[in-house]
N, C-alpha and C positions, 0 to 999 in steps of 0.2 A: 507218360510217355509212352510211347508205343513200344511194343516188346519187341528187341532186337532181334529175338532170339524165337521169333513165332515162324515157323512151318507154313508154308503153303495148304491151305483145305482145298484137297485137290475133289472132296465131294462123289456122290456114292457114282453118281449118273455117268459121273464124266471119265472114260478109259484113258487118263493120262499114262503117261511113259513114268517107268520105277524111275527113275532118275529125276522125275520132279520134288519129289522124297528130299529129298538132299537141299531143295530151296529154302533159303533163311534171308528174311527181309538184312537188311544190311542195315548197324547199329549207326553206321556215321550219315547215312539216310536220312534215319530219322532226327541225328539231332540237328544235323542241316539244317533240317526243314522245321524243327521246332526254333531254331536259331536266324530263320528269317525276320522274328518281331523285329519291328523299328527299333534300333537302342541296344540290340546285344551288340557285342563285339566279337566276331566270329574266330576264334583259336580253332574252331572244330574243321574249317575248311581248309584244305590243301590246295589255295588256288592261286596260280599266279596272280602279280600284281596288275590290274589293268592299263597304268600309268605305262605299262613295257609295251602296251599292244602297238602295235604297226599301223593304228586305223586309216589313215593317210595313205601312206604307202599301198595298204590292201584296198582303198576308194579306187584311188590311181591307175592302177594296174588293174583289177575287176572292168572297171568302164574301159579302160584302150582293150582291153582282150575281147571285150563285147563287141567293138565298135570295129577290131581289125579282125578280130577274127572267129566270126559266129559258131562255127562250128565245133567248138569246145564245149557247147553245150550237149553234145552229141556222148552217145557211150563212149567208150574208152577200152584199154588192156585190160583185161580183167586181173593182171598180178601191178598194174599200177602204171604212171607214166615213163614210158621207157628213160628217157633224159632225166625225170627226178629220181629214178633205180639207177641210174649212172651216176650220179652228184653223190648220193648217199653209199654207192659203194669205196667212191674218191673218200667222203668224208669221213667214216668208220675206218676207211684203209689208214689215216692217218692214226688211228690208237693202235692197229693191229699188224703197223712195220709193213704190211703188204694188202691192199684192198681185197675184197671177196668180188667174184666175179659179178655181174649188172643182174643176171639170170639165177641169182643165186639170191637175191633180196626180192622181196615183194612187202606192198605197200598195204596196211589195212586199216581199219578206223580204229583209231588209237592203239597202241601196242596193247590194252586190255583184250580187244579182236586177236593180235598176232596171239598172245600167249592159249587162246582159247582154238586156236588152229593149231598151235604143237600139242594140245591137250588130246585132241580130235584125231592128229597122226598119232601121238604116242603111247596113251593111256587105253587100259584096259578096264575095266572096273577092278577092284583090290588090287592093283597095282601100286606099288608105293613112291609117296613126292616126299621125298626131305627137304623141309622148311625151315629159316629158321627159328630161333625162339626170342623174341616173338619174330613175326612176317608181315608182309602186307596182307592185310585184309581181303582186296580184293584178286589176290593170286588165290587165297584159301577158298574162295566163294566159286571160282574158278574148278580147281582141282577136285572141290567137293562135289560140284555139280558132275563128272564126270567119273564120280564114284571112286574117286583114292583113297585108300588109306594113308593117313597126313603121318609122318614120324616129326614130331617136334626136335630138330637137335641144335645146339648153340655152334654157331657159327664165326661170326662176327665176336665174339665175346667170348671166343676161343683161339689162344694167340695159335695153338699149335693143331688147331682143329682134330685133337686128343679124342673128344668124343667121337664125332663123326668116324673117324680113324677106327676106335674101336669098337663101333655100332657093326663096320662092315666087315672088322676081321670074327666077330662073333655070328656073322649070316646074314647081316640086311643086306638085301638088294634091291632098292631102288633104282625106279627105272627111269626117275627123275634129281635132281637136285637143283632148286628154286633157290637163285639167290639177287639180292639187289647190292652188288661189293659196293659200290660209289655213293655215299651220303644217305642210307635205306630210310624208306619209310616204313616205320614209324620211329626208327632209333638213333637217324643221321649218323649212321656209323659207316667206316671205309673199310673194306678187305684189304690187309697190308699185302707188300708183296710174296712173305712167306706165306701167307695165307693162302693166296690166288696160285702160286706152284703146287701148293702139299695139295688144293683141293683138283685144280686140273692133273696132277699127279693120278690121284685118286681113282678120277674119272678112266684115265687109260685104263689104268689095273684092274676095276672092278667092272667098266662096261657101260656106267650110267650114264646121261646126256644132264649137260648142266645148259638151266637157265639160266641165262646172263639179260638182267632187265637192267637198264639204263638210263631209267627219265631225268636224272640226277647230275649226272660225270661232268657234263658242262658246268654247271654250276658251284664251282669251288672258289671259296672265300679267302681261307687264309695260304696264300702263298704270294710271292712275291715275283712269278712271272719268270723265274728261273729254272725251278724246279719241278722236274718232267712229270707226268701224271702218273701212278703205280699202271700197268699194263692193264689191257684188257682181258678176261678170262679167253675170248676168242681167239688170245695171239699165243695162248701156253697148250693148247688141245684141239685136235679138231671135232672133239667131241661137245661141240658148245653151242647154242643159237642162243644172238645176240637181239634181243628185241630195244627198240628205240621211238623215241616222239619229238611231234613237231608243238607238242601242246606249254614247256617248259619257257621254248624262249622264243618261240612266233607267238600262238596263243590255241587256246586247248577247244577254241569252238570249230577249229579246222576239222578235230577228227580224225587227225593223219598221223600212223605212225606206222612203221616197218621192222621186219625182222630179216637177219643175214642168218643161212643155217648153212650148215655142211653139202657138200654138193650132192648126196645119195638122195635126202630128205627135203631138197629144195621143192624141187618136181611134185613130191605128194604134195607140198603144203601150198604148190601152185592149183592144185586141183580142189584142194578144200576149199581155198580164197573163193575157186569160181562157183565152186557148189553152193557155197553161202552165200555170195548176192553180185555175184556178173560184176566186181569192182567197185573202186569206192567213186566219191564224184571227179570226173578229169577236170570240170572247174577249178576246183578247190587246188588239184593237181599242179595243174598250169601257176596259177595264183603265187601258190610256197615255190615252183619254182621258176617263177624270175626274181622273187624277194631272196631265195636261195642265194642267186647267179649273182644279183649284185654286187660287184665288189663291195669288201668290205662290210657287207651288208649283216652278216651272219657275226661277225667281230665286233662289231657294235654294239648289236640288240644282246648280244654274250656278256661284256665288258658293263654294260649300262642295268643289264640283269642282277652279275656282281657285288657291284658297287651298292644296289637297290635293298636286296638281300641282306647284303651281313651289314648293315647298317641296323634294318630290321630287328637281323637275330642279337648283336650286339645289345639294342634297346629291351626287346624281351626279356635276354639271361639279364643286363645291368638290374632290369626294375625286378625280378624274380627274388635275386640274390638279396636285393635291400629289402622285401616284404621279406621272404621267408627264412632268411639266413641258410642255417643247413636242414631245416625241415624238410624244403622240400630241394631233393638230390640230384645234378642234371651233369651232364659230359657238356661241352661246348660243341656241335657240331662242326665240322669243315668245309660245309656245303648243305645244299638240300634247301627242304622247306619248314624243317621239323624238330623242336627240342621233344625230346625223352625225357620225362620226368617221373620220380617217386615218390612218395612222401615217404619220410624217415618214420614216423608215427604207424606208419600204414592204415592213413587214411582210406577205405574204399571209396576210391576217384568214382566207381559207379551211382554209390549214393551219394557220392557229393553233388553231382550233377544238377540236381532238382533246384538246391541249394546257388551253384554257381549261375543257372540260367536266372535264377530270381535276381540275381546280383550282375544282371545284365553281360555276363558272358559264359561262351560258350567252348567246350573241346573235346576232344574222343575219349572217353576212357579207357585205357591201357587194354586191357581185359578181353577187347576183339580182337586182338592182332596175337592172340597165342593159337595154336591149333589144340592145346591140351593142358590143364595148370597152371591156368593164367593165372599172372600176379595181379592181382586186384589192385594194388598199391599204385599202379604205374596209371599214365596218362599224356598223352600226344598232344604238343600243345603248336600251331601251326603258327609262324609269323609271316610267312611270304603275304598274303593278303590286305596286311594292316596297315596306318601308319604310325610311326615311330609314337606319336602323341597316344596313339588309341590302344599300341604297346602298352604301355607304360601303366595306362587306365586298367588296363586287364588287369595286369598283374594285383593294382590296389585290390579291383572287386573279385578276383579268385581270391587273394587273402582273408578277405570281409566272408568270402562264400566261407570258407573253412572255418575262421574262428566262428563264424554263427552257429555251425555245426558241430564242430566242436564241445561249444557250450551245453546245444540241445542235445548231447550225447551219442553222436554219429558212431553205429559200430564201429570199429575196427578189424582191417584183416586180420583173420587169422594167422598163426606165424609159421612163416613155410608160402606164404602168400596165398593162400586156401580162399574157401569160401569166405564171406563177409559171417561176424559172428553176430 
């Protein structure tokens, strides 16, 4: 397996920028490449279900637009199609209580680019960024690229945010606090109302900016439709930048995300976007606008996604419990794409991966989601892209891999979640 911690070979003859020393190959990318072999059930891939892609609608809309509006193939507004930004502002406003102004909304090539723009605007080398423990690996990559000091602090697992409060009182001064408050990647955890209010209050008191990344907020599965979701962080403080994406409810190939920012910051982010790429594909933006403004389209897509993913989550959870009992510990996520699990016997999930691939199932070792001091007994299992039948089989394959590794003397993780012995 390729070494996921390998750094880029800068080469003596190439005068690369110092920041390139922070570049690391993605462990997720390495696992996905290995898992592309026929017959492997891909629990590593946090991909939307292809059954939900609105292919027929995209075909109809794109053909009609090309016939009726050939000018859509021209350059467009670097901040994004104004009508789509207006729709986003209104859509986000449903969670905020009051819509942000469209000029404070910027379209990006996925929410990953939106996060990159935030880092360009706000981070200098050595600035501190607080991240959850564990946290989204794609965010850790971009923070490291901008030479930030990462401060892993439990957020979702800390009911009163006591650890963050203590760290701030003892002098920690982060520039950013990054969180995925709804059904986080990788843990599936959701911040409570108490945690959200506490975090917003700390931002106002200590002056840091919250980056609220929300790719999964609309994918809530355990709801009867009468209970309102917890408020967005951006509704609780004016020190919040909110990131969103069309990938999970429409289709990821659009590579279309967005951010909404406080008024003083929005023009700076707009200029950075302009300098980065002069804008997204106006053609794709127009297709997305046509889809999301169709009456009932987004609601129908979201409802179908919730039904399908809830069934897949349940299938994987049931199969894991049947196969492993208490050996594999996890909480049932209320939404999102992932089950975050931990081996009670402290099996090294990274060491188990080779056995797992031989047994035709992939996953992502949990150590990759920690900024420091990883718990090597953890692993991320994605249920979103597999059928319920494949998920049941995957649990059996994973158990077979674990059993064979245990019989072969696979090392256990050191007490406290340290390096494997």
